[in-house]
C-alpha positions as CSV (number, residue, x, y, z in Angstrom):
1,X,90.0,66.0,114.8
2,X,93.4,64.4,114.2
3,X,96.0,64.2,116.8
4,X,98.9,66.5,116.2
5,X,101.6,63.8,116.5
6,X,101.3,60.0,116.2
7,X,100.2,58.4,119.5
8,X,102.4,55.8,121.2
9,X,101.1,52.8,123.2
10,X,102.0,52.6,126.9
11,X,101.0,50.9,130.1
12,X,99.5,52.9,133.0
13,X,101.4,52.6,136.3
14,X,99.3,55.0,138.3
15,X,97.3,58.2,138.0
16,X,97.6,60.8,140.8
17,X,97.0,64.4,141.7
18,X,94.3,64.4,139.0
19,X,96.6,65.7,136.3
20,X,99.6,63.3,136.5
21,X,100.1,59.7,135.4
22,X,103.2,57.5,135.6
23,X,103.4,55.3,132.6
24,X,105.7,52.7,131.0
25,X,106.5,53.1,127.4
26,X,106.9,50.2,125.0
27,X,110.7,50.5,125.2
28,X,110.5,50.1,129.0
29,X,111.1,53.7,130.0
30,X,109.0,55.0,132.9
31,X,107.9,58.6,132.5
32,X,105.2,61.0,133.8
33,X,102.5,62.1,131.4
34,X,100.0,64.9,131.7
35,X,96.4,63.7,132.3
36,X,94.0,66.2,130.8
37,X,91.0,65.1,132.9
38,X,90.0,66.6,136.3
39,X,87.2,64.0,136.8
40,X,87.2,60.8,138.8
41,X,88.0,58.7,135.6
42,X,86.1,55.9,137.3
43,X,87.0,52.6,135.6
44,X,89.6,54.2,133.4
45,X,92.6,54.6,135.6
46,X,93.4,51.1,136.9
47,X,97.1,50.2,137.0
48,X,98.1,48.0,134.2
49,X,95.7,49.4,131.6
50,X,96.9,49.8,128.0
51,X,96.8,53.4,127.0
52,X,97.9,55.7,124.2
53,X,99.9,58.8,124.8
54,X,100.9,61.8,122.6
55,X,104.5,62.9,122.6
56,X,105.6,66.5,122.2
57,X,108.9,68.3,121.8
58,X,107.6,71.7,123.0
59,X,110.4,73.2,125.2
60,X,107.8,75.1,127.2
61,X,106.1,71.9,128.4
62,X,107.6,70.1,131.4
63,X,105.9,66.8,130.6
64,X,106.8,65.3,127.2
65,X,103.7,63.0,127.0
66,X,100.0,63.6,127.2
67,X,97.6,60.7,127.9
68,X,94.9,60.6,125.3
69,X,93.2,57.2,125.1
70,X,92.4,54.0,127.0
71,X,92.6,50.9,124.9
72,X,90.1,48.3,126.0
73,X,91.8,45.6,124.0
74,X,88.6,44.6,122.1
75,X,88.7,47.2,119.3
76,X,87.2,49.8,121.6
77,X,88.7,53.0,122.9
78,X,87.8,55.7,125.4
79,X,89.2,59.2,125.0
80,X,90.2,60.8,128.3
81,X,91.3,64.2,127.2
82,X,88.4,66.6,128.1
83,X,89.6,69.2,125.6
84,X,89.0,66.8,122.6
85,X,85.2,67.1,122.5
86,X,85.3,70.8,121.9
87,X,87.8,70.4,119.0
88,X,85.9,67.4,117.5
89,X,82.6,69.2,117.7
90,X,83.9,72.4,116.3
91,X,85.2,70.5,113.3
92,X,81.8,68.8,112.9
93,X,79.9,72.1,113.2
94,X,82.1,73.8,110.6
95,X,81.5,70.8,108.3
96,X,77.7,70.9,108.8
97,X,77.7,67.4,110.3
98,X,75.3,68.1,113.1
99,X,71.8,68.4,111.5
100,X,70.3,69.9,114.6
101,X,72.8,72.7,114.5
102,X,73.3,73.2,110.8
103,X,72.7,76.4,108.8
104,X,74.2,79.0,111.1
105,X,76.5,81.5,109.5
106,X,78.8,82.3,112.4
107,X,80.5,80.2,115.1
108,X,82.2,81.8,118.1
109,X,83.9,79.9,120.9
110,X,84.3,80.8,124.6
111,X,81.9,83.7,124.5
112,X,81.1,85.3,127.9
113,X,77.6,84.7,129.2
114,X,75.7,84.0,132.4
115,X,77.6,84.7,135.7
116,X,81.3,84.6,135.1
117,X,80.9,81.8,132.6
118,X,81.9,81.2,128.9
119,X,79.7,79.2,126.5
120,X,81.6,76.7,124.5
121,X,80.0,77.7,121.2
122,X,77.7,80.5,120.2
123,X,76.0,79.9,116.8
124,X,74.5,82.9,115.0
125,X,72.7,83.4,111.7
126,X,70.5,85.9,109.9
127,X,66.9,85.5,110.9
128,X,67.7,82.8,113.4
129,X,67.8,82.7,117.2
130,X,71.3,82.6,118.7
131,X,72.2,79.0,119.8
132,X,74.2,78.7,123.0
133,X,75.9,75.2,123.0
134,X,77.5,73.8,126.1
135,X,79.7,70.6,125.6
136,X,80.4,67.9,128.1
137,X,82.8,65.0,127.8
138,X,81.2,61.6,128.7
139,X,83.5,58.7,129.7
140,X,81.8,56.8,132.5
141,X,80.4,53.4,131.9
142,X,79.2,51.2,134.8
143,X,76.9,49.0,132.8
144,X,77.9,47.5,129.4
145,X,76.8,49.8,126.5
146,X,75.5,52.6,128.8
147,X,77.4,55.8,129.0
148,X,76.8,58.1,132.0
149,X,77.4,61.7,133.1
150,X,78.8,63.0,135.4
151,X,81.5,60.7,136.9
152,X,81.8,63.0,140.0
153,X,79.9,65.8,141.7
154,X,80.0,68.9,139.4
155,X,78.6,72.1,140.8
156,X,80.0,73.9,137.8
157,X,78.0,71.6,135.5
158,X,74.8,72.3,137.4
159,X,75.5,76.1,137.2
160,X,75.9,75.7,133.4
161,X,72.5,74.1,133.2
162,X,70.8,77.0,135.0
163,X,72.6,79.5,132.8
164,X,71.4,77.7,129.7
165,X,67.8,77.8,131.0
166,X,68.2,81.5,131.5
167,X,69.3,81.9,127.8
168,X,66.0,80.2,126.8
169,X,64.0,82.6,129.0
170,X,65.8,85.4,127.2
171,X,64.6,84.1,123.8
172,X,67.6,82.2,122.6
173,X,68.2,78.5,121.8
174,X,70.2,76.6,124.4
175,X,71.7,73.2,123.8
176,X,73.4,70.8,126.2
177,X,75.6,68.6,124.1
178,X,77.0,65.4,125.6
179,X,79.8,64.0,123.5
180,X,80.5,60.4,124.5
181,X,84.2,59.6,124.2
182,X,83.6,55.9,124.1
183,X,83.2,53.6,121.1
184,X,81.4,50.9,123.1
185,X,78.3,53.0,124.1
186,X,74.9,52.6,122.6
187,X,72.9,54.7,124.9
188,X,73.3,57.5,127.5
189,X,71.8,58.3,130.9
190,X,72.4,60.6,133.8
191,X,74.4,59.2,136.8
192,X,71.8,60.7,139.2
193,X,73.2,58.6,142.1
194,X,76.6,60.3,141.8
195,X,75.2,63.9,141.6
196,X,71.5,64.3,142.5
197,X,71.8,68.0,142.2
198,X,73.0,67.8,138.6
199,X,70.2,65.5,137.7
200,X,67.7,67.9,139.3
201,X,69.3,70.8,137.4
202,X,69.1,68.7,134.1
203,X,65.4,68.1,134.6
204,X,64.8,71.8,135.4
205,X,66.7,72.9,132.3
206,X,64.8,70.6,130.0
207,X,61.5,71.8,131.4
208,X,62.7,75.3,130.7
209,X,63.3,74.4,127.0
210,X,67.0,73.5,127.0
211,X,67.6,71.1,124.1
212,X,69.7,67.9,124.7
213,X,71.9,66.4,122.1
214,X,74.0,63.2,122.6
215,X,76.5,61.9,120.1
216,X,79.1,59.2,120.3
217,X,82.5,59.3,118.6
218,X,84.7,57.3,116.3
219,X,88.1,56.9,118.0
220,X,91.4,55.5,116.8
221,X,95.0,56.3,117.7
222,X,95.0,58.6,114.7
223,X,91.8,60.7,115.3
224,X,88.6,61.4,117.1
225,X,85.6,62.3,115.0
226,X,81.9,62.8,115.6
227,X,79.8,59.7,115.3
228,X,76.0,59.0,115.6
229,X,73.3,60.3,117.8
230,X,72.5,58.3,120.9
231,X,69.3,57.9,122.8
232,X,68.7,59.4,126.3
233,X,67.9,56.5,128.6
């Protein structure tokens, strides 16, 4: 998935009200950017961080910049836009780049299921069980090399796990897909201390037959693409 317009480097001044960030561009101008991430962004929103933002000239958008990346300064990046994983995964699925989910003839997005929910992707094929795929963006890292989810309490995420388990009971495949938007992660684990209820829901979902896939990403200021599979720690 390539960014629509070239990203520009900037410095983070502050993030506030979840979806807003004051930034300083390279030319010294201070502007407000949209932050497409409702999570806590633990460790990713410290004032003074080097970031990358995407400009836009859409007259319908009040904010002319969108925050996309944190630049860790050592060749590693974290993607903070929670809409990117779905776009990157869709491109990978359409290209047959996820072996565990290859061979399906049809891919549908945002299909209603469960109780007032929409599955990120529904894969269908002749002679195959439907595969319900829920995608989560992973950005938290508290220990070097170990990505974690979630970064805050997520009742919605716990609900999704229960709904995936129900799909298995109805005879379908159900897949919880964690896409790690960090280039410095080598493994993944649940942040059970942050949300014990989510961790319990995860264990229950796996026991019910929900599959778990974890992939990292290749990230540059030009694009975000699917990387390699990671181990569950």
